[in-house]
A tleap script that builds the chain and sets N, CA, C and O, in Angstrom:
source leaprc.protein.ff14SB
mol = sequence {
  NMET LEU ILE GLU LEU PRO LEU SER SER ARG
  ASP LEU ASP GLU ALA TRP LEU THR THR MET
  ASP ASP ALA LEU VAL TRP GLY LEU ILE ASP
  PHE ASP GLU GLY GLU VAL LYS ARG VAL GLU
  PHE TYR ASP SER ARG GLU ASP ILE GLU GLU
  MET VAL ASP TYR ALA ILE VAL ALA LYS GLN
  GLY GLU PRO ILE TRP PRO MET ILE GLU GLU
  ASN ILE PHE VAL LEU VAL ALA ARG GLU GLY
  ALA SER ILE ASP GLU VAL MET GLU GLY PHE
  LYS PHE LYS GLU LEU HIE GLU ALA SER CPHE
}
set mol.1.N position { 9.706 16.199 -19.141 }
set mol.1.CA position { 11.167 15.840 -18.474 }
set mol.1.C position { 11.054 14.893 -17.536 }
set mol.1.O position { 10.402 15.001 -16.498 }
set mol.2.N position { 11.510 14.216 -17.790 }
set mol.2.CA position { 12.039 13.225 -16.264 }
set mol.2.C position { 12.748 13.534 -15.333 }
set mol.2.O position { 13.783 13.903 -15.888 }
set mol.3.N position { 12.971 13.694 -13.609 }
set mol.3.CA position { 13.555 13.543 -12.755 }
set mol.3.C position { 13.363 12.758 -11.973 }
set mol.3.O position { 12.231 12.436 -11.612 }
set mol.4.N position { 14.681 12.151 -11.423 }
set mol.4.CA position { 14.780 11.084 -10.147 }
set mol.4.C position { 14.839 11.578 -8.766 }
set mol.4.O position { 14.588 12.749 -9.050 }
set mol.5.N position { 14.899 11.584 -8.205 }
set mol.5.CA position { 15.508 11.657 -7.181 }
set mol.5.C position { 15.330 10.793 -5.616 }
set mol.5.O position { 14.174 10.432 -5.393 }
set mol.6.N position { 16.332 10.456 -4.581 }
set mol.6.CA position { 15.899 9.933 -3.587 }
set mol.6.C position { 15.142 10.315 -2.278 }
set mol.6.O position { 15.330 11.364 -1.662 }
set mol.7.N position { 14.388 9.473 -1.981 }
set mol.7.CA position { 13.466 10.249 -1.077 }
set mol.7.C position { 13.406 9.057 0.122 }
set mol.7.O position { 13.870 7.957 0.423 }
set mol.8.N position { 12.373 10.234 0.630 }
set mol.8.CA position { 12.248 9.108 2.242 }
set mol.8.C position { 11.232 8.656 3.030 }
set mol.8.O position { 11.168 8.234 4.184 }
set mol.9.N position { 10.071 8.930 1.713 }
set mol.9.CA position { 8.896 8.092 1.991 }
set mol.9.C position { 7.906 8.114 1.069 }
set mol.9.O position { 7.714 9.275 0.705 }
set mol.10.N position { 6.925 7.045 0.329 }
set mol.10.CA position { 6.454 7.533 -0.714 }
set mol.10.C position { 4.964 8.365 -0.901 }
set mol.10.O position { 4.255 8.536 -1.893 }
set mol.11.N position { 4.775 8.973 1.107 }
set mol.11.CA position { 3.941 9.754 1.052 }
set mol.11.C position { 4.498 10.932 0.549 }
set mol.11.O position { 5.580 11.437 0.848 }
set mol.12.N position { 3.467 11.411 -0.422 }
set mol.12.CA position { 4.165 12.873 -1.269 }
set mol.12.C position { 4.038 14.176 -0.353 }
set mol.12.O position { 4.765 15.154 -0.523 }
set mol.13.N position { 2.984 14.100 0.698 }
set mol.13.CA position { 3.027 15.252 1.472 }
set mol.13.C position { 4.276 15.060 3.065 }
set mol.13.O position { 4.394 15.938 3.919 }
set mol.14.N position { 5.061 13.678 3.079 }
set mol.14.CA position { 5.879 13.757 4.094 }
set mol.14.C position { 7.491 13.530 3.367 }
set mol.14.O position { 8.528 13.927 3.900 }
set mol.15.N position { 7.419 12.826 2.082 }
set mol.15.CA position { 8.627 12.843 1.710 }
set mol.15.C position { 9.477 14.173 1.620 }
set mol.15.O position { 9.030 15.219 1.150 }
set mol.16.N position { 10.690 14.023 2.098 }
set mol.16.CA position { 12.119 14.843 1.820 }
set mol.16.C position { 12.953 14.208 0.957 }
set mol.16.O position { 12.668 13.055 0.633 }
set mol.17.N position { 13.895 14.711 0.533 }
set mol.17.CA position { 14.921 14.483 -0.229 }
set mol.17.C position { 16.159 14.127 1.045 }
set mol.17.O position { 16.252 14.790 2.079 }
set mol.18.N position { 16.991 13.017 0.717 }
set mol.18.CA position { 17.676 12.304 1.241 }
set mol.18.C position { 18.610 11.931 0.399 }
set mol.18.O position { 18.506 11.873 -0.826 }
set mol.19.N position { 19.737 11.618 1.198 }
set mol.19.CA position { 20.896 10.675 0.799 }
set mol.19.C position { 20.643 9.721 -0.096 }
set mol.19.O position { 19.584 9.141 0.142 }
set mol.20.N position { 21.368 9.238 -1.287 }
set mol.20.CA position { 21.142 7.923 -1.999 }
set mol.20.C position { 21.263 6.955 -0.794 }
set mol.20.O position { 20.171 6.395 -0.704 }
set mol.21.N position { 21.979 6.571 0.034 }
set mol.21.CA position { 22.460 5.845 1.012 }
set mol.21.C position { 21.309 5.500 1.615 }
set mol.21.O position { 20.926 4.332 1.677 }
set mol.22.N position { 20.617 6.581 2.147 }
set mol.22.CA position { 19.551 6.618 3.115 }
set mol.22.C position { 17.740 6.339 2.513 }
set mol.22.O position { 16.809 6.219 3.310 }
set mol.23.N position { 17.606 6.293 1.323 }
set mol.23.CA position { 16.894 7.049 0.387 }
set mol.23.C position { 16.263 5.155 0.456 }
set mol.23.O position { 16.830 4.127 0.086 }
set mol.24.N position { 14.521 5.434 1.268 }
set mol.24.CA position { 13.898 4.174 1.179 }
set mol.24.C position { 12.980 4.542 0.262 }
set mol.24.O position { 11.849 4.122 0.506 }
set mol.25.N position { 13.114 5.269 -0.831 }
set mol.25.CA position { 12.219 5.330 -2.046 }
set mol.25.C position { 13.307 6.008 -3.146 }
set mol.25.O position { 14.243 6.740 -2.824 }
set mol.26.N position { 12.968 5.600 -4.499 }
set mol.26.CA position { 13.544 6.742 -5.432 }
set mol.26.C position { 12.021 7.288 -6.100 }
set mol.26.O position { 11.021 6.634 -6.393 }
set mol.27.N position { 12.291 8.726 -6.200 }
set mol.27.CA position { 10.762 9.015 -7.129 }
set mol.27.C position { 11.054 9.553 -8.347 }
set mol.27.O position { 11.777 10.544 -8.455 }
set mol.28.N position { 10.650 9.094 -9.105 }
set mol.28.CA position { 10.966 9.822 -10.605 }
set mol.28.C position { 9.401 10.828 -11.283 }
set mol.28.O position { 8.317 10.261 -11.413 }
set mol.29.N position { 9.567 12.077 -11.574 }
set mol.29.CA position { 8.766 13.041 -11.411 }
set mol.29.C position { 8.673 13.525 -13.126 }
set mol.29.O position { 9.642 13.857 -13.809 }
set mol.30.N position { 7.351 13.464 -13.546 }
set mol.30.CA position { 7.006 14.029 -14.756 }
set mol.30.C position { 6.493 15.295 -14.700 }
set mol.30.O position { 5.316 15.568 -14.463 }
set mol.31.N position { 7.723 16.370 -15.001 }
set mol.31.CA position { 8.291 17.880 -15.225 }
set mol.31.C position { 7.624 18.227 -16.433 }
set mol.31.O position { 8.141 17.931 -17.510 }
set mol.32.N position { 6.398 18.895 -16.367 }
set mol.32.CA position { 6.494 19.732 -18.061 }
set mol.32.C position { 5.971 21.075 -17.754 }
set mol.32.O position { 5.172 21.344 -16.857 }
set mol.33.N position { 6.607 22.035 -18.746 }
set mol.33.CA position { 5.494 23.050 -18.682 }
set mol.33.C position { 5.614 23.763 -17.384 }
set mol.33.O position { 4.763 24.629 -17.181 }
set mol.34.N position { 6.818 23.492 -16.154 }
set mol.34.CA position { 7.127 24.563 -14.796 }
set mol.34.C position { 6.193 23.799 -13.733 }
set mol.34.O position { 6.053 24.285 -12.610 }
set mol.35.N position { 5.494 22.484 -14.129 }
set mol.35.CA position { 4.735 22.299 -12.880 }
set mol.35.C position { 4.934 20.677 -13.055 }
set mol.35.O position { 5.273 20.281 -14.170 }
set mol.36.N position { 4.700 19.540 -11.797 }
set mol.36.CA position { 4.589 18.176 -12.253 }
set mol.36.C position { 3.566 17.806 -12.457 }
set mol.36.O position { 2.566 18.324 -11.962 }
set mol.37.N position { 3.549 16.848 -13.211 }
set mol.37.CA position { 2.272 16.231 -14.112 }
set mol.37.C position { 2.197 14.902 -13.292 }
set mol.37.O position { 1.058 14.484 -13.083 }
set mol.38.N position { 3.112 14.267 -12.859 }
set mol.38.CA position { 2.612 13.126 -11.784 }
set mol.38.C position { 4.186 12.430 -11.248 }
set mol.38.O position { 5.133 12.786 -11.949 }
set mol.39.N position { 4.528 11.472 -10.064 }
set mol.39.CA position { 5.436 11.404 -9.732 }
set mol.39.C position { 5.056 9.716 -9.210 }
set mol.39.O position { 3.995 9.566 -8.604 }
set mol.40.N position { 5.614 8.944 -9.369 }
set mol.40.CA position { 6.178 7.576 -9.296 }
set mol.40.C position { 7.134 7.104 -8.438 }
set mol.40.O position { 8.085 7.883 -8.371 }
set mol.41.N position { 7.263 6.003 -7.670 }
set mol.41.CA position { 7.713 5.535 -6.770 }
set mol.41.C position { 8.393 4.439 -6.863 }
set mol.41.O position { 7.691 3.543 -7.330 }
set mol.42.N position { 9.724 4.028 -6.563 }
set mol.42.CA position { 10.230 2.709 -7.188 }
set mol.42.C position { 11.219 2.221 -6.334 }
set mol.42.O position { 12.066 3.051 -6.003 }
set mol.43.N position { 11.307 1.348 -5.991 }
set mol.43.CA position { 12.277 0.552 -4.632 }
set mol.43.C position { 13.469 0.525 -4.573 }
set mol.43.O position { 14.142 0.006 -3.683 }
set mol.44.N position { 13.980 1.292 -5.876 }
set mol.44.CA position { 15.440 1.273 -6.035 }
set mol.44.C position { 15.807 2.206 -7.033 }
set mol.44.O position { 14.816 2.514 -7.695 }
set mol.45.N position { 16.723 2.713 -7.361 }
set mol.45.CA position { 16.994 3.657 -8.597 }
set mol.45.C position { 17.373 2.473 -9.972 }
set mol.45.O position { 17.256 2.836 -11.142 }
set mol.46.N position { 17.775 1.222 -9.640 }
set mol.46.CA position { 17.601 0.694 -10.524 }
set mol.46.C position { 16.288 -0.164 -11.423 }
set mol.46.O position { 16.373 -0.890 -12.413 }
set mol.47.N position { 15.289 0.192 -10.752 }
set mol.47.CA position { 14.132 0.028 -11.271 }
set mol.47.C position { 12.768 0.787 -12.279 }
set mol.47.O position { 11.624 0.601 -12.694 }
set mol.48.N position { 13.928 1.756 -12.263 }
set mol.48.CA position { 13.817 2.806 -13.057 }
set mol.48.C position { 13.766 2.914 -14.357 }
set mol.48.O position { 14.576 3.785 -14.674 }
set mol.49.N position { 13.121 2.391 -15.485 }
set mol.49.CA position { 13.484 1.679 -16.601 }
set mol.49.C position { 13.348 3.482 -17.570 }
set mol.49.O position { 14.335 3.719 -18.267 }
set mol.50.N position { 12.514 4.301 -17.574 }
set mol.50.CA position { 12.409 5.139 -18.294 }
set mol.50.C position { 13.654 6.441 -18.494 }
set mol.50.O position { 14.440 6.732 -17.593 }
set mol.51.N position { 13.633 6.980 -19.577 }
set mol.51.CA position { 14.917 7.721 -19.531 }
set mol.51.C position { 14.717 8.744 -19.083 }
set mol.51.O position { 13.743 9.473 -19.270 }
set mol.52.N position { 15.972 8.971 -18.191 }
set mol.52.CA position { 15.696 10.430 -17.271 }
set mol.52.C position { 16.330 11.325 -17.915 }
set mol.52.O position { 16.990 10.945 -18.882 }
set mol.53.N position { 16.314 12.702 -17.584 }
set mol.53.CA position { 16.528 13.794 -18.051 }
set mol.53.C position { 17.725 14.175 -16.469 }
set mol.53.O position { 18.928 14.435 -16.454 }
set mol.54.N position { 17.243 14.113 -15.922 }
set mol.54.CA position { 17.802 15.417 -14.649 }
set mol.54.C position { 17.998 14.025 -13.422 }
set mol.54.O position { 17.359 12.992 -13.619 }
set mol.55.N position { 18.599 14.105 -12.628 }
set mol.55.CA position { 18.768 13.189 -10.924 }
set mol.55.C position { 19.193 14.591 -10.299 }
set mol.55.O position { 19.855 15.444 -10.890 }
set mol.56.N position { 18.599 14.698 -8.744 }
set mol.56.CA position { 18.850 15.073 -8.341 }
set mol.56.C position { 19.111 15.175 -6.910 }
set mol.56.O position { 18.081 15.416 -6.281 }
set mol.57.N position { 19.881 15.097 -6.387 }
set mol.57.CA position { 20.898 14.657 -5.267 }
set mol.57.C position { 20.589 15.034 -3.828 }
set mol.57.O position { 19.560 15.696 -3.697 }
set mol.58.N position { 21.118 14.812 -2.962 }
set mol.58.CA position { 21.195 15.876 -1.443 }
set mol.58.C position { 21.888 16.572 -1.322 }
set mol.58.O position { 21.670 17.738 -0.994 }
set mol.59.N position { 22.917 16.089 -1.543 }
set mol.59.CA position { 24.654 17.188 -1.314 }
set mol.59.C position { 25.599 16.289 -2.268 }
set mol.59.O position { 25.262 15.230 -2.797 }
set mol.60.N position { 26.941 16.977 -2.386 }
set mol.60.CA position { 27.583 16.779 -3.381 }
set mol.60.C position { 28.491 15.720 -2.288 }
set mol.60.O position { 28.483 15.624 -1.060 }
set mol.61.N position { 29.308 14.950 -3.437 }
set mol.61.CA position { 29.981 13.826 -2.971 }
set mol.61.C position { 29.295 12.355 -2.866 }
set mol.61.O position { 29.855 11.350 -2.427 }
set mol.62.N position { 28.110 12.431 -3.309 }
set mol.62.CA position { 27.314 11.536 -3.365 }
set mol.62.C position { 27.896 10.754 -4.568 }
set mol.62.O position { 28.537 11.381 -5.411 }
set mol.63.N position { 27.654 9.016 -4.735 }
set mol.63.CA position { 28.039 8.211 -6.042 }
set mol.63.C position { 27.162 8.533 -6.951 }
set mol.63.O position { 26.070 7.982 -6.812 }
set mol.64.N position { 27.284 9.286 -7.891 }
set mol.64.CA position { 26.740 9.772 -9.157 }
set mol.64.C position { 27.341 9.709 -10.072 }
set mol.64.O position { 27.275 10.669 -10.841 }
set mol.65.N position { 28.256 8.492 -10.443 }
set mol.65.CA position { 28.851 8.384 -11.771 }
set mol.65.C position { 27.753 7.349 -12.462 }
set mol.65.O position { 27.589 7.561 -13.664 }
set mol.66.N position { 27.126 6.476 -12.008 }
set mol.66.CA position { 26.159 5.585 -12.744 }
set mol.66.C position { 25.163 6.772 -13.511 }
set mol.66.O position { 24.897 6.767 -14.713 }
set mol.67.N position { 24.846 7.441 -12.849 }
set mol.67.CA position { 24.326 8.583 -13.395 }
set mol.67.C position { 24.900 9.190 -14.773 }
set mol.67.O position { 24.513 9.219 -15.941 }
set mol.68.N position { 25.904 9.614 -14.128 }
set mol.68.CA position { 26.736 10.250 -14.958 }
set mol.68.C position { 27.047 9.252 -16.359 }
set mol.68.O position { 26.780 9.879 -17.384 }
set mol.69.N position { 27.378 8.327 -16.535 }
set mol.69.CA position { 27.767 6.974 -17.435 }
set mol.69.C position { 26.336 7.018 -18.237 }
set mol.69.O position { 26.419 6.794 -19.445 }
set mol.70.N position { 24.730 7.342 -17.576 }
set mol.70.CA position { 23.724 7.090 -18.598 }
set mol.70.C position { 23.070 8.492 -19.094 }
set mol.70.O position { 21.921 8.772 -19.435 }
set mol.71.N position { 24.452 9.383 -18.984 }
set mol.71.CA position { 24.289 10.654 -19.713 }
set mol.71.C position { 23.091 11.603 -19.210 }
set mol.71.O position { 22.341 12.095 -20.054 }
set mol.72.N position { 22.816 11.989 -17.176 }
set mol.72.CA position { 21.845 12.198 -17.222 }
set mol.72.C position { 22.882 13.344 -16.355 }
set mol.72.O position { 24.011 13.204 -15.884 }
set mol.73.N position { 22.094 14.322 -16.384 }
set mol.73.CA position { 22.215 15.882 -15.282 }
set mol.73.C position { 22.547 15.484 -14.039 }
set mol.73.O position { 22.290 14.293 -13.863 }
set mol.74.N position { 22.922 15.915 -13.306 }
set mol.74.CA position { 23.152 15.997 -11.655 }
set mol.74.C position { 22.994 17.017 -10.997 }
set mol.74.O position { 23.804 17.932 -11.144 }
set mol.75.N position { 22.165 17.117 -10.301 }
set mol.75.CA position { 21.745 18.464 -9.359 }
set mol.75.C position { 21.454 18.542 -8.033 }
set mol.75.O position { 20.624 17.729 -7.626 }
set mol.76.N position { 22.006 19.448 -7.111 }
set mol.76.CA position { 22.352 19.255 -5.999 }
set mol.76.C position { 21.251 19.752 -5.177 }
set mol.76.O position { 21.047 20.893 -5.590 }
set mol.77.N position { 20.256 19.437 -4.021 }
set mol.77.CA position { 19.530 20.407 -3.160 }
set mol.77.C position { 19.333 20.313 -2.342 }
set mol.77.O position { 19.807 19.191 -2.164 }
set mol.78.N position { 18.837 20.660 -1.207 }
set mol.78.CA position { 18.760 20.816 0.454 }
set mol.78.C position { 18.403 19.845 0.931 }
set mol.78.O position { 17.212 19.586 1.098 }
set mol.79.N position { 19.653 18.852 1.359 }
set mol.79.CA position { 18.874 17.306 2.010 }
set mol.79.C position { 17.659 18.158 3.245 }
set mol.79.O position { 17.698 19.053 4.089 }
set mol.80.N position { 16.808 17.330 2.742 }
set mol.80.CA position { 15.502 17.326 3.875 }
set mol.80.C position { 14.642 18.269 3.373 }
set mol.80.O position { 13.725 18.509 4.159 }
set mol.81.N position { 14.601 18.972 2.216 }
set mol.81.CA position { 13.999 19.536 0.940 }
set mol.81.C position { 12.646 18.704 0.837 }
set mol.81.O position { 12.655 17.475 0.771 }
set mol.82.N position { 11.580 19.400 0.828 }
set mol.82.CA position { 10.289 18.383 0.547 }
set mol.82.C position { 10.602 18.295 -1.369 }
set mol.82.O position { 11.518 18.693 -2.087 }
set mol.83.N position { 9.435 17.636 -1.594 }
set mol.83.CA position { 9.452 17.433 -3.035 }
set mol.83.C position { 9.306 18.977 -3.815 }
set mol.83.O position { 10.160 19.344 -4.622 }
set mol.84.N position { 8.261 19.717 -3.505 }
set mol.84.CA position { 7.689 20.716 -3.557 }
set mol.84.C position { 9.216 21.925 -3.977 }
set mol.84.O position { 9.697 22.398 -5.006 }
set mol.85.N position { 9.495 21.993 -2.559 }
set mol.85.CA position { 10.698 22.798 -2.492 }
set mol.85.C position { 11.990 22.821 -3.598 }
set mol.85.O position { 12.635 23.708 -4.157 }
set mol.86.N position { 11.996 21.085 -3.590 }
set mol.86.CA position { 12.935 20.544 -4.614 }
set mol.86.C position { 12.481 21.249 -5.860 }
set mol.86.O position { 13.317 21.992 -6.374 }
set mol.87.N position { 11.345 21.152 -6.418 }
set mol.87.CA position { 11.091 21.223 -7.730 }
set mol.87.C position { 11.086 22.677 -8.027 }
set mol.87.O position { 11.537 23.101 -9.091 }
set mol.88.N position { 10.477 23.622 -6.911 }
set mol.88.CA position { 10.646 25.020 -6.695 }
set mol.88.C position { 12.049 25.602 -7.496 }
set mol.88.O position { 12.102 26.289 -8.516 }
set mol.89.N position { 13.087 25.105 -6.708 }
set mol.89.CA position { 14.857 24.918 -6.801 }
set mol.89.C position { 14.913 24.710 -8.264 }
set mol.89.O position { 15.650 25.408 -8.960 }
set mol.90.N position { 14.212 23.836 -8.731 }
set mol.90.CA position { 14.605 23.417 -10.089 }
set mol.90.C position { 14.127 24.082 -11.233 }
set mol.90.O position { 14.791 24.251 -12.256 }
set mol.91.N position { 12.995 24.449 -11.057 }
set mol.91.CA position { 11.998 25.444 -12.139 }
set mol.91.C position { 12.794 27.143 -11.748 }
set mol.91.O position { 12.868 28.176 -12.414 }
set mol.92.N position { 13.117 26.902 -10.844 }
set mol.92.CA position { 13.705 28.579 -10.942 }
set mol.92.C position { 15.355 28.570 -11.198 }
set mol.92.O position { 15.917 29.665 -11.235 }
set mol.93.N position { 16.111 27.400 -11.368 }
set mol.93.CA position { 17.556 27.262 -11.902 }
set mol.93.C position { 18.394 27.881 -10.488 }
set mol.93.O position { 19.454 28.491 -10.623 }
set mol.94.N position { 17.916 27.695 -9.449 }
set mol.94.CA position { 18.433 27.542 -7.790 }
set mol.94.C position { 19.375 26.402 -7.833 }
set mol.94.O position { 20.436 26.569 -7.231 }
set mol.95.N position { 19.183 25.280 -8.430 }
set mol.95.CA position { 19.793 24.625 -7.746 }
set mol.95.C position { 21.192 24.053 -8.181 }
set mol.95.O position { 21.084 24.152 -9.403 }
set mol.96.N position { 22.748 23.382 -7.896 }
set mol.96.CA position { 23.893 23.487 -7.851 }
set mol.96.C position { 24.246 22.203 -8.949 }
set mol.96.O position { 23.685 21.109 -8.896 }
set mol.97.N position { 25.192 22.542 -9.850 }
set mol.97.CA position { 25.540 21.128 -10.623 }
set mol.97.C position { 26.275 20.106 -9.814 }
set mol.97.O position { 27.271 20.556 -9.248 }
set mol.98.N position { 26.100 19.231 -9.685 }
set mol.98.CA position { 26.749 17.798 -8.743 }
set mol.98.C position { 28.606 18.011 -9.324 }
set mol.98.O position { 28.988 17.781 -10.471 }
set mol.99.N position { 29.035 18.245 -8.765 }
set mol.99.CA position { 30.639 17.482 -8.458 }
set mol.99.C position { 30.866 16.524 -7.717 }
set mol.99.O position { 30.130 16.106 -6.823 }
set mol.100.N position { 32.314 15.949 -8.171 }
set mol.100.CA position { 32.624 14.888 -7.667 }
set mol.100.C position { 33.854 14.625 -6.802 }
set mol.100.O position { 34.059 13.500 -6.346 }
savepdb mol mol.pdb
quit
């Protein structure tokens, strides 16, 4: 499955989840069988052409309507979480559904 999220950096070790407005890049994570298979970076969300299954944002109240219109299920993780922390939360169903 493919998961998109707004990130602070292209460096896997330094990137953390940030708000959509503050995102320097968007990460696209290929997550399969409980592990990250690959991570690709995009300059903007609009550059992602694949069919995304989930989006993970940093807080409630983010502008998620475009994702909802694309039938992407949106979850919320802690702002400042690393990619590993976010994916661990996703794997163990610890993330919350985004609300408007």
